[in-house]
C-alpha positions as CSV (number, residue, x, y, z in Angstrom):
1,M,30.0,14.6,-79.0
2,L,29.4,13.5,-83.0
3,K,33.0,13.6,-85.0
4,P,33.5,16.8,-87.1
5,I,33.5,16.9,-90.7
6,L,36.9,17.9,-92.1
7,L,36.5,20.8,-94.9
8,V,39.2,21.4,-97.3
9,E,38.6,24.6,-99.5
10,D,40.0,27.4,-101.1
11,N,37.5,28.2,-103.1
12,P,34.8,31.3,-101.3
13,N,32.5,30.4,-103.8
14,D,33.2,26.5,-103.4
15,L,33.3,26.8,-100.2
16,E,29.6,28.7,-99.2
17,L,28.3,26.5,-101.4
18,T,29.0,23.4,-99.7
19,L,27.7,24.7,-96.7
20,I,24.6,25.7,-97.8
21,A,24.8,21.6,-99.0
22,L,25.5,20.8,-96.0
23,S,23.6,22.5,-93.7
24,K,20.7,21.1,-96.1
25,S,21.7,18.3,-95.0
26,Q,20.6,18.6,-91.4
27,L,23.3,16.6,-90.1
28,A,24.4,17.6,-86.3
29,N,28.1,17.2,-87.2
30,Q,30.2,20.1,-86.9
31,V,31.6,21.2,-89.9
32,I,35.6,22.9,-89.4
33,V,36.8,24.7,-92.6
34,V,40.2,25.2,-93.6
35,R,41.9,26.7,-96.8
36,D,44.3,24.7,-97.2
37,G,46.8,21.8,-97.6
38,A,49.1,23.2,-94.6
39,E,46.4,23.7,-92.4
40,A,44.6,20.6,-93.1
41,L,47.5,18.9,-91.2
42,D,48.2,21.0,-89.0
43,Y,43.9,20.6,-87.8
44,L,44.7,16.8,-88.0
45,H,48.6,16.5,-86.4
46,R,46.9,18.8,-83.9
47,R,49.8,21.5,-83.6
48,G,49.9,25.0,-84.6
49,E,45.6,26.8,-84.0
50,Y,44.8,23.7,-83.5
51,A,47.1,22.1,-80.7
52,Q,44.3,22.3,-78.5
53,R,41.2,20.7,-80.7
54,P,40.0,17.3,-78.8
55,V,41.9,14.1,-79.9
56,G,40.1,12.8,-83.2
57,S,40.1,12.5,-86.4
58,P,37.1,13.8,-88.5
59,A,34.1,11.2,-90.0
60,V,35.5,12.4,-93.1
61,A,37.6,14.9,-94.3
62,L,36.0,17.0,-97.3
63,L,39.5,16.7,-99.6
64,D,39.3,19.9,-102.6
65,L,42.9,18.6,-105.4
66,K,44.0,22.5,-106.4
67,L,45.1,23.6,-103.0
68,P,47.3,26.4,-102.1
69,K,51.0,25.4,-99.7
70,V,50.3,21.5,-100.3
71,D,48.3,20.3,-102.7
72,G,45.1,17.6,-101.9
73,L,47.4,14.6,-103.4
74,E,50.0,15.4,-100.7
75,V,47.8,15.8,-97.6
76,L,46.2,13.0,-98.8
77,K,49.4,11.1,-99.0
78,E,50.4,11.6,-95.8
79,I,47.0,10.6,-94.2
80,R,47.6,7.6,-95.8
81,T,50.6,7.3,-93.9
82,T,50.3,8.6,-91.0
83,D,49.4,5.7,-88.3
84,G,46.2,7.3,-87.2
85,L,45.2,8.6,-89.7
86,R,45.3,5.9,-91.4
87,A,41.5,5.0,-91.7
88,L,39.8,8.4,-92.2
89,P,37.5,8.8,-95.3
90,V,38.5,10.9,-97.6
91,V,37.2,12.6,-100.4
92,M,38.2,14.4,-103.0
93,L,36.0,16.7,-103.8
94,T,37.1,18.1,-107.1
95,S,36.3,20.8,-110.8
96,S,39.1,17.9,-111.6
97,R,38.0,15.5,-114.0
98,E,41.3,14.9,-115.7
99,E,42.6,11.1,-115.0
100,Q,45.2,11.3,-114.0
101,D,44.0,13.5,-110.7
102,V,41.6,10.6,-110.5
103,V,43.9,7.6,-110.9
104,N,46.5,9.7,-108.6
105,S,44.1,9.8,-106.5
106,Y,43.1,6.4,-106.4
107,E,46.2,5.4,-106.3
108,L,47.4,7.2,-102.8
109,G,43.9,5.7,-101.2
110,V,41.0,8.3,-101.5
111,N,38.0,6.8,-100.6
112,A,35.8,8.4,-103.2
113,Y,36.5,11.2,-106.1
114,V,33.2,13.1,-106.4
115,V,33.5,16.7,-109.6
116,K,31.6,19.3,-108.2
117,P,28.5,19.7,-110.1
118,V,28.7,22.9,-111.9
119,D,24.1,22.9,-111.5
120,F,23.4,24.0,-108.0
121,T,20.9,21.8,-107.0
122,E,23.0,18.3,-108.1
123,F,25.8,20.2,-106.0
124,V,23.6,20.6,-103.3
125,R,22.0,17.0,-103.4
126,A,25.8,15.6,-104.3
127,I,27.5,17.3,-101.4
128,A,24.2,16.2,-99.0
129,D,24.1,13.1,-99.9
130,L,28.4,12.8,-98.9
131,G,27.6,13.9,-95.9
132,I,25.0,11.7,-94.6
133,F,26.5,8.5,-96.0
134,W,30.1,9.4,-94.2
135,A,28.7,11.4,-90.9
136,V,25.7,8.9,-90.3
137,L,25.4,5.5,-92.5
138,N,29.0,4.4,-92.6
139,E,30.5,2.4,-90.1
140,P,34.2,3.1,-89.2
141,P,36.7,1.1,-89.0
142,P,37.0,-1.3,-85.3
143,G,38.3,0.4,-82.7
144,S,37.5,4.2,-84.3
145,Q,34.4,5.0,-83.0
146,K,31.7,7.8,-84.4
147,Y,32.3,10.4,-81.5
148,I,35.1,11.7,-80.0
149,R,35.0,12.8,-75.7
150,P,35.9,15.7,-75.6
151,T,39.1,16.9,-73.8
152,K,39.3,19.1,-70.4
């Protein structure tokens, strides 16, 4: 079973565009959508409504910066300080071009910082490229397979 892509996005328009772009890339990975940082952490830690999800990290987390409840930087900080999540590839996918947001993201260990293009065609291409790179081309660290075994 392929590892899913975790998409953390609260803006309904950006969510729809990202899902369209990922579907155009024809990835076989399931896309898990969560709407805020707290829900993302629940998913990653397998708690609350996600307590029964299969063991394992997603192939990549596409993380918005400005999120309700817990912002993207706090989610990233938690990922990078949690055993078992530390190696999870995280792409900050945001509309913020603020230099401090970029600096803070990299200081906390983000793998890539992508500003959402305004043009739809560019947006679709950027998301498709991201999905293909992180879910297919990227070689995960030893011990973390591209696949997860379902739990019974």
